[in-house]
N, CA, C and O atoms as CSV, one atom per row, in Angstrom:
chain,resi,resn,atom,element,x,y,z
A,1,MET,N,N,101.186,92.539,99.583
A,1,MET,CA,C,100.096,93.022,98.764
A,1,MET,C,C,99.612,91.882,97.866
A,1,MET,O,O,100.408,91.247,97.174
A,2,SER,N,N,98.340,91.636,97.884
A,2,SER,CA,C,97.764,90.637,96.989
A,2,SER,C,C,96.306,90.992,96.727
A,2,SER,O,O,95.735,91.854,97.395
A,3,ASP,N,N,95.716,90.321,95.753
A,3,ASP,CA,C,94.318,90.560,95.384
A,3,ASP,C,C,94.063,91.996,94.932
A,3,ASP,O,O,93.024,92.579,95.242
A,4,PHE,N,N,95.005,92.549,94.208
A,4,PHE,CA,C,94.854,93.904,93.714
A,4,PHE,C,C,94.586,93.880,92.220
A,4,PHE,O,O,94.983,92.949,91.519
A,5,ALA,N,N,93.911,94.913,91.742
A,5,ALA,CA,C,93.557,94.994,90.330
A,5,ALA,C,C,94.494,95.904,89.541
A,5,ALA,O,O,94.775,95.634,88.373
A,6,PHE,N,N,94.980,96.979,90.161
A,6,PHE,CA,C,95.899,97.878,89.475
A,6,PHE,C,C,96.686,98.690,90.488
A,6,PHE,O,O,96.349,98.755,91.670
A,7,LEU,N,N,97.758,99.314,89.979
A,7,LEU,CA,C,98.681,100.074,90.824
A,7,LEU,C,C,98.784,101.511,90.338
A,7,LEU,O,O,98.590,101.800,89.157
A,8,GLY,N,N,99.091,102.400,91.264
A,8,GLY,CA,C,99.460,103.770,90.958
A,8,GLY,C,C,100.856,104.010,91.502
A,8,GLY,O,O,101.151,103.645,92.640
A,9,TRP,N,N,101.703,104.610,90.713
A,9,TRP,CA,C,103.094,104.867,91.093
A,9,TRP,C,C,103.381,106.366,91.024
A,9,TRP,O,O,102.861,107.072,90.160
A,10,ASP,N,N,104.219,106.836,91.950
A,10,ASP,CA,C,104.771,108.185,91.877
A,10,ASP,C,C,106.277,108.051,92.000
A,10,ASP,O,O,106.794,107.695,93.059
A,11,VAL,N,N,106.980,108.339,90.908
A,11,VAL,CA,C,108.438,108.312,90.912
A,11,VAL,C,C,108.892,109.724,91.239
A,11,VAL,O,O,108.943,110.589,90.364
A,12,GLY,N,N,109.217,109.948,92.493
A,12,GLY,CA,C,109.638,111.263,92.944
A,12,GLY,C,C,111.150,111.377,92.994
A,12,GLY,O,O,111.864,110.401,92.767
A,13,GLY,N,N,111.622,112.547,93.286
A,13,GLY,CA,C,113.058,112.766,93.371
A,13,GLY,C,C,113.682,112.218,94.631
A,13,GLY,O,O,114.894,112.002,94.668
A,14,ALA,N,N,112.888,111.982,95.676
A,14,ALA,CA,C,113.414,111.479,96.946
A,14,ALA,C,C,112.780,110.165,97.387
A,14,ALA,O,O,113.358,109.447,98.203
A,15,HIS,N,N,111.597,109.839,96.858
A,15,HIS,CA,C,110.893,108.614,97.252
A,15,HIS,C,C,110.145,108.018,96.065
A,15,HIS,O,O,109.712,108.729,95.159
A,16,LEU,N,N,110.005,106.707,96.093
A,16,LEU,CA,C,109.142,105.989,95.167
A,16,LEU,C,C,107.917,105.556,95.957
A,16,LEU,O,O,108.039,104.894,96.987
A,17,LYS,N,N,106.735,105.930,95.473
A,17,LYS,CA,C,105.494,105.579,96.161
A,17,LYS,C,C,104.659,104.665,95.270
A,17,LYS,O,O,104.607,104.824,94.050
A,18,ARG,N,N,103.996,103.686,95.932
A,18,ARG,CA,C,103.131,102.756,95.209
A,18,ARG,C,C,101.812,102.626,95.954
A,18,ARG,O,O,101.793,102.431,97.170
A,19,ALA,N,N,100.712,102.736,95.222
A,19,ALA,CA,C,99.376,102.557,95.788
A,19,ALA,C,C,98.704,101.408,95.043
A,19,ALA,O,O,98.787,101.320,93.818
A,20,ALA,N,N,98.040,100.532,95.790
A,20,ALA,CA,C,97.364,99.378,95.196
A,20,ALA,C,C,95.856,99.520,95.388
A,20,ALA,O,O,95.383,99.873,96.468
A,21,PHE,N,N,95.117,99.240,94.326
A,21,PHE,CA,C,93.664,99.404,94.313
A,21,PHE,C,C,92.990,98.087,93.962
A,21,PHE,O,O,93.544,97.264,93.233
A,22,ASP,N,N,91.789,97.901,94.490
A,22,ASP,CA,C,91.010,96.715,94.130
A,22,ASP,C,C,90.212,96.988,92.856
A,22,ASP,O,O,90.296,98.078,92.289
A,23,GLY,N,N,89.450,96.016,92.414
A,23,GLY,CA,C,88.695,96.136,91.176
A,23,GLY,C,C,87.642,97.225,91.185
A,23,GLY,O,O,87.232,97.698,90.125
A,24,ALA,N,N,87.196,97.633,92.373
A,24,ALA,CA,C,86.216,98.717,92.498
A,24,ALA,C,C,86.881,100.086,92.546
A,24,ALA,O,O,86.198,101.107,92.628
A,25,GLY,N,N,88.219,100.112,92.494
A,25,GLY,CA,C,88.946,101.370,92.547
A,25,GLY,C,C,89.207,101.882,93.945
A,25,GLY,O,O,89.609,103.032,94.121
A,26,LEU,N,N,88.981,101.035,94.950
A,26,LEU,CA,C,89.233,101.445,96.334
A,26,LEU,C,C,90.698,101.232,96.690
A,26,LEU,O,O,91.278,100.189,96.388
A,27,LEU,N,N,91.281,102.224,97.330
A,27,LEU,CA,C,92.662,102.132,97.777
A,27,LEU,C,C,92.775,101.064,98.851
A,27,LEU,O,O,92.048,101.104,99.843
A,28,ARG,N,N,93.683,100.106,98.664
A,28,ARG,CA,C,93.836,99.000,99.607
A,28,ARG,C,C,95.189,98.965,100.302
A,28,ARG,O,O,95.311,98.382,101.379
A,29,ALA,N,N,96.200,99.573,99.713
A,29,ALA,CA,C,97.527,99.557,100.337
A,29,ALA,C,C,98.389,100.656,99.725
A,29,ALA,O,O,98.224,101.028,98.563
A,30,VAL,N,N,99.303,101.158,100.531
A,30,VAL,CA,C,100.265,102.164,100.087
A,30,VAL,C,C,101.611,101.797,100.685
A,30,VAL,O,O,101.696,101.426,101.855
A,31,ASP,N,N,102.654,101.901,99.888
A,31,ASP,CA,C,103.991,101.775,100.449
A,31,ASP,C,C,104.935,102.734,99.750
A,31,ASP,O,O,104.627,103.267,98.684
A,32,MET,N,N,106.095,102.945,100.370
A,32,MET,CA,C,107.033,103.962,99.913
A,32,MET,C,C,108.442,103.485,100.220
A,32,MET,O,O,108.678,102.813,101.224
A,33,ALA,N,N,109.377,103.842,99.343
A,33,ALA,CA,C,110.782,103.512,99.556
A,33,ALA,C,C,111.629,104.736,99.236
A,33,ALA,O,O,111.304,105.491,98.319
A,34,PRO,N,N,112.713,104.941,99.982
A,34,PRO,CA,C,113.631,106.031,99.647
A,34,PRO,C,C,114.176,105.838,98.233
A,34,PRO,O,O,114.456,104.717,97.810
A,35,CYS,N,N,114.320,106.936,97.521
A,35,CYS,CA,C,114.821,106.870,96.144
A,35,CYS,C,C,115.515,108.195,95.827
A,35,CYS,O,O,114.895,109.118,95.298
A,36,ALA,N,N,116.782,108.277,96.150
A,36,ALA,CA,C,117.567,109.493,95.905
A,36,ALA,C,C,117.931,109.547,94.423
A,36,ALA,O,O,119.076,109.304,94.039
A,37,LEU,N,N,116.952,109.865,93.615
A,37,LEU,CA,C,117.072,109.757,92.164
A,37,LEU,C,C,118.196,110.620,91.592
A,37,LEU,O,O,118.776,110.272,90.564
A,38,TRP,N,N,118.501,111.711,92.229
A,38,TRP,CA,C,119.571,112.584,91.730
A,38,TRP,C,C,120.928,111.899,91.786
A,38,TRP,O,O,121.882,112.361,91.161
A,39,ARG,N,N,121.022,110.801,92.527
A,39,ARG,CA,C,122.288,110.056,92.620
A,39,ARG,C,C,122.455,109.042,91.495
A,39,ARG,O,O,123.546,108.504,91.307
A,40,GLY,N,N,121.390,108.773,90.744
A,40,GLY,CA,C,121.502,107.854,89.613
A,40,GLY,C,C,120.357,106.863,89.539
A,40,GLY,O,O,119.599,106.683,90.492
A,41,MET,N,N,120.253,106.224,88.380
A,41,MET,CA,C,119.170,105.272,88.139
A,41,MET,C,C,119.252,104.041,89.032
A,41,MET,O,O,118.241,103.382,89.269
A,42,ASP,N,N,120.444,103.725,89.530
A,42,ASP,CA,C,120.566,102.580,90.438
A,42,ASP,C,C,119.718,102.779,91.694
A,42,ASP,O,O,119.303,101.805,92.322
A,43,GLN,N,N,119.463,104.020,92.056
A,43,GLN,CA,C,118.606,104.312,93.207
A,43,GLN,C,C,117.163,103.871,92.949
A,43,GLN,O,O,116.486,103.380,93.852
A,44,LEU,N,N,116.704,104.050,91.714
A,44,LEU,CA,C,115.358,103.599,91.351
A,44,LEU,C,C,115.287,102.075,91.368
A,44,LEU,O,O,114.314,101.500,91.856
A,45,ASP,N,N,116.313,101.426,90.838
A,45,ASP,CA,C,116.362,99.960,90.870
A,45,ASP,C,C,116.289,99.440,92.299
A,45,ASP,O,O,115.567,98.484,92.580
A,46,ALA,N,N,117.039,100.074,93.206
A,46,ALA,CA,C,117.048,99.651,94.611
A,46,ALA,C,C,115.687,99.875,95.264
A,46,ALA,O,O,115.227,99.038,96.041
A,47,ALA,N,N,115.044,100.992,94.956
A,47,ALA,CA,C,113.727,101.277,95.534
A,47,ALA,C,C,112.692,100.271,95.045
A,47,ALA,O,O,111.862,99.808,95.827
A,48,LEU,N,N,112.735,99.933,93.768
A,48,LEU,CA,C,111.813,98.927,93.232
A,48,LEU,C,C,112.027,97.578,93.909
A,48,LEU,O,O,111.064,96.878,94.221
A,49,ALA,N,N,113.276,97.217,94.133
A,49,ALA,CA,C,113.575,95.951,94.810
A,49,ALA,C,C,113.066,95.964,96.245
A,49,ALA,O,O,112.597,94.942,96.745
A,50,THR,N,N,113.155,97.105,96.906
A,50,THR,CA,C,112.681,97.233,98.288
A,50,THR,C,C,111.176,97.015,98.373
A,50,THR,O,O,110.697,96.363,99.301
A,51,LEU,N,N,110.428,97.552,97.417
A,51,LEU,CA,C,108.975,97.415,97.446
A,51,LEU,C,C,108.522,96.002,97.116
A,51,LEU,O,O,107.437,95.586,97.523
A,52,GLY,N,N,109.332,95.270,96.390
A,52,GLY,CA,C,108.972,93.899,96.050
A,52,GLY,C,C,108.075,93.828,94.829
A,52,GLY,O,O,107.454,94.817,94.442
A,53,PRO,N,N,108.012,92.658,94.232
A,53,PRO,CA,C,107.291,92.509,92.969
A,53,PRO,C,C,105.781,92.411,93.133
A,53,PRO,O,O,105.276,91.845,94.102
A,54,LEU,N,N,105.092,92.963,92.183
A,54,LEU,CA,C,103.653,92.769,91.979
A,54,LEU,C,C,103.470,92.624,90.469
A,54,LEU,O,O,103.026,93.559,89.802
A,55,PRO,N,N,103.809,91.460,89.935
A,55,PRO,CA,C,103.830,91.309,88.479
A,55,PRO,C,C,102.445,91.286,87.860
A,55,PRO,O,O,101.456,90.934,88.503
A,56,HIS,N,N,102.405,91.665,86.612
A,56,HIS,CA,C,101.226,91.535,85.758
A,56,HIS,C,C,100.040,92.382,86.200
A,56,HIS,O,O,98.893,92.022,85.933
A,57,LEU,N,N,100.295,93.487,86.863
A,57,LEU,CA,C,99.204,94.387,87.231
A,57,LEU,C,C,99.289,95.655,86.387
A,57,LEU,O,O,100.367,96.237,86.261
A,58,PRO,N,N,98.179,96.090,85.813
A,58,PRO,CA,C,98.184,97.368,85.103
A,58,PRO,C,C,98.611,98.485,86.058
A,58,PRO,O,O,98.290,98.467,87.246
A,59,SER,N,N,99.340,99.451,85.510
A,59,SER,CA,C,99.866,100.529,86.351
A,59,SER,C,C,99.680,101.885,85.689
A,59,SER,O,O,99.732,102.014,84.466
A,60,ALA,N,N,99.464,102.888,86.524
A,60,ALA,CA,C,99.486,104.286,86.105
A,60,ALA,C,C,100.669,104.924,86.818
A,60,ALA,O,O,100.871,104.707,88.013
A,61,VAL,N,N,101.446,105.708,86.090
A,61,VAL,CA,C,102.683,106.260,86.644
A,61,VAL,C,C,102.698,107.770,86.466
A,61,VAL,O,O,102.359,108.288,85.402
A,62,THR,N,N,103.094,108.465,87.523
A,62,THR,CA,C,103.368,109.891,87.443
A,62,THR,C,C,104.802,110.093,87.915
A,62,THR,O,O,105.307,109.327,88.736
A,63,MET,N,N,105.446,111.118,87.398
A,63,MET,CA,C,106.851,111.312,87.747
A,63,MET,C,C,107.130,112.779,88.006
A,63,MET,O,O,106.958,113.623,87.126
A,64,THR,N,N,107.559,113.071,89.209
A,64,THR,CA,C,108.071,114.401,89.523
A,64,THR,C,C,109.591,114.366,89.612
A,64,THR,O,O,110.240,115.406,89.723
A,65,GLY,N,N,110.150,113.169,89.563
A,65,GLY,CA,C,111.595,113.001,89.660
A,65,GLY,C,C,112.365,113.559,88.479
A,65,GLY,O,O,113.582,113.723,88.565
A,66,GLU,N,N,111.681,113.859,87.364
A,66,GLU,CA,C,112.406,114.422,86.225
A,66,GLU,C,C,112.947,115.806,86.542
A,66,GLU,O,O,113.740,116.354,85.778
A,67,LEU,N,N,112.529,116.365,87.649
A,67,LEU,CA,C,113.015,117.682,88.053
A,67,LEU,C,C,114.389,117.624,88.711
A,67,LEU,O,O,114.995,118.666,88.959
A,68,VAL,N,N,114.892,116.420,89.000
A,68,VAL,CA,C,116.204,116.303,89.627
A,68,VAL,C,C,117.290,116.456,88.570
A,68,VAL,O,O,117.009,116.429,87.372
A,69,ASP,N,N,118.519,116.616,89.016
A,69,ASP,CA,C,119.637,116.886,88.116
A,69,ASP,C,C,120.054,115.696,87.255
A,69,ASP,O,O,120.889,115.849,86.364
A,70,LEU,N,N,119.488,114.512,87.503
A,70,LEU,CA,C,119.847,113.338,86.711
A,70,LEU,C,C,119.516,113.549,85.238
A,70,LEU,O,O,120.232,113.064,84.362
A,71,TRP,N,N,118.421,114.278,84.963
A,71,TRP,CA,C,118.023,114.495,83.574
A,71,TRP,C,C,118.383,115.885,83.183
A,71,TRP,O,O,118.138,116.290,82.047
């Protein structure tokens, strides 16, 4: 992923999803990694590592993973 203006994230209970948008707001890429969040925060760390870095991009985050037993 490159040449993106901002990211959208969904931290779910079973998967971490990332969407990348260009400056016009058009969706340019989507990726997803397994994230068994109910097993612990280390699962989120592993999912983030799987997706790879996209530093310094503004992000919007939604979370449905708070419904798991971790919290």
